[in-house]
C-alpha positions as a printed Julia matrix, in Angstrom:
91×3 Matrix{Float64}:
 -13.8    11.95    1.42
 -15.82    8.84    2.25
 -13.69    6.71   -0.08
 -10.53    7.93    1.62
 -11.99    7.3     5.06
 -13.1     3.77    4.08
  -9.68    3.03    2.61
  -7.88    4.2     5.76
 -10.29    2.26    7.98
  -9.22   -1.02    6.36
  -5.6    -0.24    5.62
  -4.13   -1.79    8.8
  -5.36   -5.25    7.85
  -3.96   -4.8     4.34
  -0.56   -3.77    5.74
  -0.59   -6.88    7.96
  -1.27   -9.02    4.9
   1.67   -7.41    3.11
   4.01   -7.91    6.08
   2.9   -11.52    6.46
   3.42  -12.26    2.78
   6.84  -10.67    2.89
   7.78  -12.67    6.01
   7.08  -15.98    4.26
   8.37  -14.8     0.87
   4.95  -15.19   -0.77
   5.61  -13.06   -3.84
   2.27  -13.87   -5.42
   0.34  -12.63   -2.36
   2.53   -9.5    -2.29
   1.85   -8.88   -5.96
  -1.91   -9.33   -5.6
  -2.22   -7.04   -2.59
   0.09   -4.44   -4.14
  -1.99   -4.51   -7.32
  -5.17   -4.02   -5.3
  -3.64   -1.16   -3.35
  -2.42    0.44   -6.57
  -5.98    0.42   -7.88
  -7.38    1.91   -4.7
  -4.7     4.62   -4.76
  -5.57    5.43   -8.38
  -9.24    5.84   -7.47
  -8.25    8.17   -4.62
  -5.86   10.1    -6.9
  -3.14    9.33   -4.35
  -0.32    9.27   -6.9
   2.59    8.78   -4.45
   0.78    5.82   -2.86
   0.07    4.4    -6.32
   3.76    4.72   -7.18
   4.78    2.98   -3.96
   2.34    0.14   -4.66
   3.76   -0.17   -8.19
   7.26   -0.49   -6.72
   6.05   -3.3    -4.5
   4.15   -4.99   -7.29
   7.17   -4.94   -9.61
   9.46   -6.23   -6.87
   7.03   -9.05   -6.11
   6.7    -9.95   -9.8
  10.46  -10.3   -10.12
  10.81  -12.11   -6.79
  12.94   -9.29   -5.38
  12.04   -9.23   -1.68
  14.44   -6.37   -0.97
  12.47   -4.19   -3.37
   9.3    -5.63   -1.82
  10.38   -4.46    1.63
  11.2    -1.01    0.22
   7.79   -0.9    -1.39
   6.05   -1.73    1.87
   7.98    0.99    3.72
   7.06    3.48    1.01
   3.4     2.45    1.24
   3.48    2.88    5.02
   4.93    6.39    4.65
   2.3     7.41    2.13
  -0.51    6.0     4.26
   0.79    7.99    7.24
   0.63   11.14    5.11
  -2.89   10.32    3.92
  -3.99    9.7     7.51
  -2.62   13.08    8.56
  -4.3    14.75    5.58
  -7.62   13.09    6.34
  -7.38   14.19    9.97
  -6.75   17.79    8.97
  -9.74   17.76    6.62
 -12.02   16.65    9.46
 -10.94   19.51   11.76
């Protein structure tokens, strides 16, 4: 539970990095951050988040910013679900 809490505590800054990299079409920064998020999701056993991060990572590798934007939206959805889950566990 602590790992999940720590991840969620820092996730807003990571999402801002992703949005900023997408805004300036910095595919390498998108790829790096997506790769990092994919690893964190794997440690948390958050498979849907890991899959979303993989989508972003692959889009960034190929320079496909449309796929990159889809990947970020998918990551945001999965983080919202994890946040809700974490909140319910603490009740």
